[in-house]
C-alpha positions in Angstrom: -103.4 -67.5 14.3 -100.4 -68.2 12.1 -100.5 -72.0 11.9 -97.2 -72.0 9.9 -95.1 -70.8 12.7 -93.5 -73.6 14.7 -94.6 -73.8 18.3 -92.3 -74.7 21.2 -92.6 -78.2 22.4 -95.1 -78.4 25.3 -94.6 -80.8 28.2 -96.9 -82.0 31.0 -95.3 -83.2 34.2 -96.9 -84.2 37.5 -96.7 -83.7 41.3 -97.2 -87.5 41.4 -98.4 -90.6 39.6 -102.0 -90.9 38.4 -102.6 -87.1 38.4 -103.9 -87.2 34.9 -100.8 -86.5 32.7 -101.8 -89.0 30.0 -105.3 -87.6 29.7 -104.2 -84.0 29.7 -101.6 -84.8 27.1 -104.2 -86.5 24.9 -106.5 -83.5 25.3 -103.8 -81.1 24.0 -102.9 -83.5 21.2 -106.5 -83.1 20.0 -106.7 -79.4 20.7 -103.7 -78.7 18.5 -105.2 -80.9 15.8 -108.5 -79.0 16.0 -106.6 -75.7 15.7 -104.9 -76.7 12.5 -101.5 -77.8 13.8 -99.8 -81.1 13.2 -99.0 -82.4 16.7 -97.4 -85.6 17.8 -97.0 -87.2 21.3 -93.8 -88.1 23.0 -92.9 -89.9 26.2 -89.2 -90.8 26.7 -89.8 -93.7 29.1 -93.0 -95.4 30.0 -93.8 -98.2 32.5 -96.9 -100.0 31.5 -98.4 -103.5 30.9 -100.6 -102.0 28.2 -98.7 -101.7 24.9 -99.4 -101.4 21.2 -97.8 -102.5 18.0 -96.7 -99.8 15.5 -97.4 -100.3 11.8 -93.8 -101.4 11.3 -94.0 -104.0 14.1 -92.4 -102.2 17.0 -93.8 -102.0 20.6 -94.7 -98.8 22.4 -96.8 -97.8 25.4 -100.6 -97.8 24.7 -101.0 -94.2 25.9 -98.7 -92.9 23.2 -100.7 -94.9 20.6 -103.9 -93.3 21.9 -102.3 -89.9 21.8 -101.2 -90.4 18.2 -104.8 -91.4 17.4 -105.9 -88.1 19.0 -103.4 -86.4 16.7 -104.9 -88.1 13.7 -101.6 -89.8 12.8 -100.2 -93.4 12.9 -98.1 -94.2 16.0 -94.4 -94.7 15.7 -91.6 -96.0 18.0 -90.2 -92.5 18.3 -93.2 -91.6 20.4 -92.0 -93.9 23.2 -88.5 -95.1 22.7 -88.1 -96.7 26.1 -90.8 -99.0 27.5 -90.7 -101.0 30.8 -93.2 -103.9 31.1 -93.3 -105.4 34.6 -92.8 -109.2 34.6 -93.0 -109.4 38.4 -93.0 -107.0 41.3 -89.2 -106.6 41.0 -88.4 -107.3 37.3 -89.4 -105.6 34.1 -88.8 -106.3 30.4 -86.9 -103.4 29.0 -87.9 -102.5 25.4 -85.7 -100.0 23.6 -86.7 -98.6 20.3 -89.6 -101.1 20.1 -87.5 -104.3 20.7 -86.9 -106.2 23.9 -83.4 -105.9 25.3 -83.9 -108.3 28.2 -85.3 -108.4 31.7 -83.9 -106.3 34.6 -84.6 -105.7 38.2 -85.4 -102.1 39.2 -82.0 -101.7 40.8 -80.2 -103.2 37.7 -82.1 -100.8 35.4 -81.5 -97.7 37.5 -78.0 -98.5 38.7 -76.4 -100.5 35.9 -77.8 -99.2 32.7 -76.0 -96.4 30.8 -78.4 -93.6 31.5 -76.7 -91.2 29.2 -77.0 -93.7 26.3 -80.7 -94.2 27.0 -81.2 -90.4 27.2 -79.4 -90.0 23.8 -81.9 -92.6 22.3 -84.8 -90.6 23.8 -83.5 -87.2 22.5 -82.8 -88.6 19.1 -86.4 -89.9 18.9 -87.8 -86.6 20.0 -85.8 -84.6 17.5 -87.0 -86.9 14.7 -90.6 -86.2 15.7 -89.8 -82.5 15.9 -88.6 -82.5 12.3 -92.0 -83.8 11.1 -94.6 -82.4 13.5 -95.6 -79.2 15.2 -95.8 -79.1 18.2 -94.4 -82.1 20.1 -96.7 -82.8 23.1 -94.6 -84.4 25.8 -95.7 -86.4 28.8 -93.5 -86.8 31.9 -93.6 -89.8 34.2 -94.5 -90.0 37.9 -93.4 -87.1 40.0 -90.8 -84.5 39.1 -89.9 -84.0 42.8 -88.3 -87.4 43.4 -84.9 -85.9 44.3 -83.2 -89.3 44.8 -83.9 -90.1 41.1 -82.8 -86.8 39.5 -79.3 -88.0 38.6 -81.0 -91.0 36.8 -83.7 -88.9 35.1 -84.2 -89.5 31.4 -87.9 -88.7 31.1 -88.9 -85.6 33.1 -87.1 -82.3 33.6 -83.9 -83.4 31.9 -85.9 -83.8 28.7 -87.7 -80.5 29.2 -84.3 -78.7 29.6 -82.6 -80.4 26.7 -85.3 -79.4 24.2 -86.4 -76.2 26.0 -90.0 -77.4 26.4 -92.6 -75.1 27.9 -93.6 -77.2 30.9 -96.9 -77.3 32.8 -97.2 -79.0 36.1 -100.4 -81.1 36.8 -101.7 -81.7 40.3 -104.7 -83.9 41.3 -106.9 -81.9 43.7 -109.2 -84.9 44.2 -106.6 -86.7 46.2 -106.1 -83.7 48.6 -103.0 -81.8 49.6 -102.9 -79.8 46.3 -101.2 -76.8 47.8 -98.5 -78.8 49.5 -97.8 -80.9 46.5 -97.5 -78.0 44.1 -95.6 -75.7 46.4 -93.3 -78.5 47.6 -92.6 -79.6 44.1 -91.7 -76.1 42.9 -89.5 -75.5 45.9 -87.5 -78.7 45.4 -86.8 -77.9 41.7 -83.4 -76.3 40.9 -83.6 -72.9 39.2 -82.6 -74.3 35.8 -85.7 -76.5 35.9 -88.0 -74.0 37.7 -87.6 -71.5 34.9 -89.1 -74.0 32.5 -92.4 -74.3 34.4 -94.9 -71.9 32.7 -98.1 -72.9 34.4 -100.0 -75.0 36.9 -102.9 -77.2 35.9 -105.3 -78.3 38.7 -107.0 -81.5 37.6 -110.1 -83.5 38.8 -111.8 -80.6 40.5 -115.2 -81.5 42.1 -117.8 -78.9 42.9 -118.2 -75.2 42.2 -115.0 -74.0 40.5 -115.7 -70.4 41.5 -115.1 -71.4 45.1 -111.5 -72.2 44.2 -110.7 -68.7 43.0 -109.0 -67.8 46.3 -107.1 -71.0 46.1 -105.9 -70.2 42.6 -104.6 -66.8 43.7 -102.9 -68.3 46.7 -101.1 -70.9 44.6 -100.0 -68.2 42.1 -98.7 -66.0 44.9 -96.7 -68.7 46.8 -95.2 -70.3 43.6 -95.0 -67.3 41.3 -96.5 -69.4 38.6 -99.9 -68.8 36.9 -102.7 -71.4 37.3 -103.6 -71.8 33.7 -106.4 -74.4 34.1 -108.7 -75.9 36.6 -110.2 -79.0 35.0 -113.4 -80.3 36.5 -113.7 -84.0 37.2 -115.6 -85.9 34.5 -117.0 -89.4 34.2 -118.7 -89.2 30.9 -115.7 -89.1 28.6 -114.1 -92.4 27.7 -110.4 -92.5 26.7 -108.3 -95.6 26.7 -106.2 -95.6 29.9 -102.8 -97.4 30.3 -102.6 -97.3 34.0 -104.0 -100.4 35.8 -104.9 -98.1 38.8 -108.2 -97.4 36.9 -109.2 -101.0 37.2 -110.0 -100.4 40.9 -112.7 -98.0 39.7 -114.2 -100.7 37.4 -114.7 -103.4 40.1 -118.5 -103.7 39.5 -120.6 -106.6 40.8 -123.1 -108.9 39.1 -126.2 -107.1 38.0 -129.6 -108.6 37.4 -131.1 -108.1 33.9 -127.7 -107.4 32.3 -125.3 -109.6 30.4 -122.6 -110.0 33.0 -119.1 -110.3 31.5 -116.2 -111.1 34.0 -112.7 -110.3 32.9 -110.3 -112.3 35.2 -108.2 -109.9 37.2 -104.8 -111.5 36.6 -101.7 -110.4 38.6 -99.8 -109.5 35.4 -102.8 -108.6 33.2 -101.8 -106.7 30.1 -103.8 -104.7 27.5 -107.0 -104.4 29.5 -108.0 -101.8 26.9 -109.2 -104.8 24.9 -112.5 -104.6 26.8 -113.2 -100.9 26.8 -115.8 -101.0 24.0 -117.8 -103.7 25.9 -118.3 -101.0 28.6 -120.2 -98.9 26.1 -122.7 -101.6 25.3 -125.8 -100.6 27.5 -126.9 -104.2 27.8 -123.6 -105.4 29.2 -122.2 -105.2 32.8 -118.5 -105.6 32.6 -116.6 -106.5 35.7 -112.9 -107.1 36.5 -112.9 -109.8 39.1 -110.9 -112.4 41.1 -114.0 -113.4 43.1 -114.9 -117.0 42.6 -118.6 -116.5 43.1 -118.8 -113.6 40.7 -116.9 -115.5 38.1 -119.0 -118.7 38.5 -122.2 -116.6 38.1 -121.1 -114.6 35.1 -122.6 -115.2 31.6 -119.3 -114.7 29.9 -115.8 -115.1 31.3 -112.8 -113.7 29.5 -109.2 -114.5 30.4 -107.1 -111.5 29.3 -103.5 -111.1 28.2 -100.7 -111.6 30.6 -97.0 -110.5 30.8 -96.3 -113.7 32.8 -98.6 -116.4 31.7 -97.1 -119.3 33.8 -97.1 -117.3 37.0 -100.6 -116.1 36.4 -101.8 -119.7 35.7 -100.2 -120.9 39.0 -101.9 -118.0 40.8 -105.3 -118.9 39.3 -105.0 -122.5 40.6 -103.6 -121.4 44.0 -106.5 -119.0 44.6 -109.3 -121.2 43.3 -110.1 -118.9 40.4 -109.2 -121.7 37.9 -111.9 -123.9 39.5 -114.4 -121.0 39.2 -113.6 -120.6 35.5 -114.0 -124.3 34.9 -117.3 -124.4 36.9 -118.7 -121.5 34.9 -117.8 -123.2 31.6 -119.3 -126.5 32.7 -122.5 -124.7 33.7 -122.9 -123.2 30.3 -121.1 -119.8 30.5 -119.0 -118.7 27.6 -115.2 -118.6 28.2 -112.9 -116.8 25.8 -109.1 -116.1 26.0 -107.0 -113.4 24.5 -103.3 -113.8 24.1 -102.0 -115.1 27.4 -105.6 -116.0 28.2 -105.6 -118.2 25.1 -102.5 -119.9 26.3 -104.0 -120.5 29.7 -107.1 -122.1 28.2 -105.0 -124.8 26.5 -103.8 -128.2 27.6 -100.2 -127.3 28.3 -97.7 -124.5 28.4 -94.0 -125.3 27.8 -91.1 -122.9 28.6 -88.0 -124.9 27.6 -85.8 -121.8 27.6 -87.0 -120.5 30.9 -88.2 -117.2 29.4 -90.9 -116.7 32.0 -90.2 -119.3 34.7 -88.0 -122.1 36.0 -90.9 -124.4 35.3 -90.5 -126.1 31.9 -94.0 -127.6 31.6 -97.3 -126.8 33.3 -100.8 -128.1 32.5 -103.3 -125.4 31.4 -107.0 -125.3 32.1 -107.7 -127.9 29.4 -110.6 -126.0 27.9 -109.1 -125.9 24.4 -107.1 -128.7 22.7 -104.0 -126.6 22.1 -100.4 -126.5 23.4 -98.2 -123.5 23.8 -94.4 -123.1 23.8 -93.0 -119.9 25.2 -90.4 -118.5 22.8 -87.5 -116.1 23.3 -88.5 -114.0 20.2 -91.4 -111.6 20.7 -94.0 -111.2 17.9 -95.1 -107.6 17.6 -97.2 -106.6 14.7 -100.5 -105.1 13.5 -102.7 -107.4 11.6 -105.7 -107.5 9.3 -107.9 -110.5 10.0 -111.1 -112.3 9.0 -113.3 -113.5 11.9 -114.6 -117.1 11.5 -116.0 -117.5 8.0 -116.7 -113.8 7.4 -115.1 -112.1 4.4 -115.0 -108.8 6.3 -111.5 -107.6 7.3 -110.8 -106.1 10.7 -107.7 -104.5 12.3 -106.0 -105.8 15.4 -102.5 -106.4 16.7 -100.4 -109.1 18.2 -97.8 -108.8 21.1 -96.7 -112.2 22.5 -93.8 -114.5 23.2 -95.1 -117.9 22.3 -96.4 -120.2 19.6 -99.6 -122.3 20.0 -100.2 -125.5 18.1 -103.8 -126.1 17.2 -106.0 -128.0 14.7 -105.7 -126.1 11.5 -109.3 -127.0 10.7 -110.6 -125.0 13.6 -109.1 -121.5 13.5 -111.0 -118.5 15.0 -109.4 -116.0 12.6 -107.5 -115.9 9.3 -104.6 -113.4 9.0 -103.3 -113.1 5.4 -103.9 -116.8 4.7 -102.5 -117.9 8.1 -104.6 -119.2 11.0 -105.0 -117.6 14.4 -106.5 -119.0 17.6 -108.9 -121.9 18.1 -112.6 -122.1 17.7 -114.3 -124.9 19.7 -117.8 -123.4 19.6 -119.5 -120.1 19.9 -119.1 -120.2 23.6 -115.4 -121.3 23.7 -112.5 -119.9 21.7 -109.1 -118.2 22.1 -107.0 -115.8 20.0 -103.7 -114.0 20.0 -105.3 -110.9 18.5 -105.6 -107.8 20.8 -108.3 -105.4 19.7 -110.5 -108.2 18.4 -113.4 -107.0 20.6 -113.2 -103.6 19.0 -115.2 -105.0 16.1 -119.0 -105.1 15.9 -119.1 -108.5 14.2 -117.2 -110.2 17.1 -119.3 -108.6 19.8 -122.4 -109.6 17.9 -121.2 -113.2 17.9 -120.5 -113.4 21.6 -123.8 -111.7 22.6 -126.0 -113.3 20.0 -127.6 -115.9 22.2 -128.9 -113.5 24.8 -132.0 -112.4 22.9 -131.4 -108.8 23.5 -131.4 -105.9 21.2 -127.7 -105.0 21.4 -126.5 -101.4 20.8 -122.8 -101.5 19.7 -121.1 -98.2 18.9 -119.1 -97.7 15.8 -115.6 -97.8 17.3 -113.8 -95.3 15.1 -116.7 -92.8 15.4 -116.9 -93.3 19.1 -113.2 -92.8 19.7 -113.1 -89.6 17.7 -116.2 -88.3 19.4 -114.5 -88.9 22.8 -111.3 -87.2 21.8 -113.3 -84.1 20.7 -115.3 -84.1 23.9 -112.1 -84.3 26.0 -110.4 -81.5 24.0 -113.4 -79.3 24.3 -113.7 -79.9 28.0 -110.1 -79.1 28.7 -110.1 -76.1 26.3 -113.2 -74.7 28.0 -111.4 -74.7 31.4 -107.9 -73.6 30.3 -106.4 -70.2 29.5 -105.6 -71.1 25.9 -104.6 -67.6 25.0 -101.9 -67.7 27.6 -100.8 -71.2 26.6 -100.5 -70.2 22.9 -98.7 -67.0 23.8 -96.1 -69.0 25.8 -95.6 -71.5 23.0 -95.0 -68.8 20.4 -92.5 -66.6 22.4 
């Protein structure tokens, strides 16, 4: 192969949401890296509560940060210029080029924002990436057949057309109706978009793939588009996922003989990827729960980040989950809080500027002797920190709107001479640092009292191993010769 020749941009779109676009995009980011190219990911507009801080302190969707990692490069704001972070069921914080530009309802965002201006921002970002990387690996959003949204599209086929991306449509066969979803999607597309579709990818296939050969031929005949991949379902490859839909698959129950760790299932939970490494510790049973009994019976309870801390705190009290957390703590279980969870564990949360709520002051759970004031300015930055008294330095990131006052003699971490969080004891602390549990020393500390031989994977090695496994799996089941031929024409 001539690695010096630029490849066309490649784009993965879907017949619907949660069909596997992010994972397939990540796989091809790694495939191109393995094959000697210099790929970079791009998604014009993302909606997610899982976000990440770029090295220069800007905020993007977590999926694009993961895809950049699969490409072997640092993430940048150009990879996701528009991010929507839901604050409630109807309102999202709109983040443009890494900075918040305010909260909007869905109708305000779709009807009142200047779509052409947003699109220009997206295209400018894409072209900037294109000038540095080869190829650009683009992810669409949701379904491309939402006819009522076509005139407002700034992230799907309008992007594909503008940069002449070779586009591949992904369908999830596991949910059923794959023929109707693919054929219907293709028939709805106007000719100017249909010509950009170069192939069909059938994802999450269960069973004997050879039995789908007839189905593949039928799809090709009725659509006129080749089926370039049939990707078998897998459960042994672990890639950070940004979509909270996956949490429904992680609703385990208490298990005897394991260290049971319950992550509180907040209504506005953000950055649940903070806990992914815990799932890889064989001695740990990680559950996401809002069941009072499960929480009360867990060995460790973690209150995660939240996009609306005050509303989530009210919900915890209203549902009895707050009492379950306090009961667990009183009975000797460890309780930790990350970001919004840290704020919830304190004595008081103040919102004088009504950033999150009309409520100006609300008592917290009172587990930690700290008070928080919600601020209008968002802190978004990567950080290097020391945990407790250790001289070792670790990487994490902060994304929060709020300042928490605490006793400076009891910090959990030190960040460049500044203090972070509050350490009450080994079973009770809080922090603003996302990614803190990606570090072996921290996991060792919270599991040390259980008298078990703990096996904690090396995070960087583990992630790279998973990216390679994913790439190899997708490559094995894809017509790579056809795909490369398309990208070189």
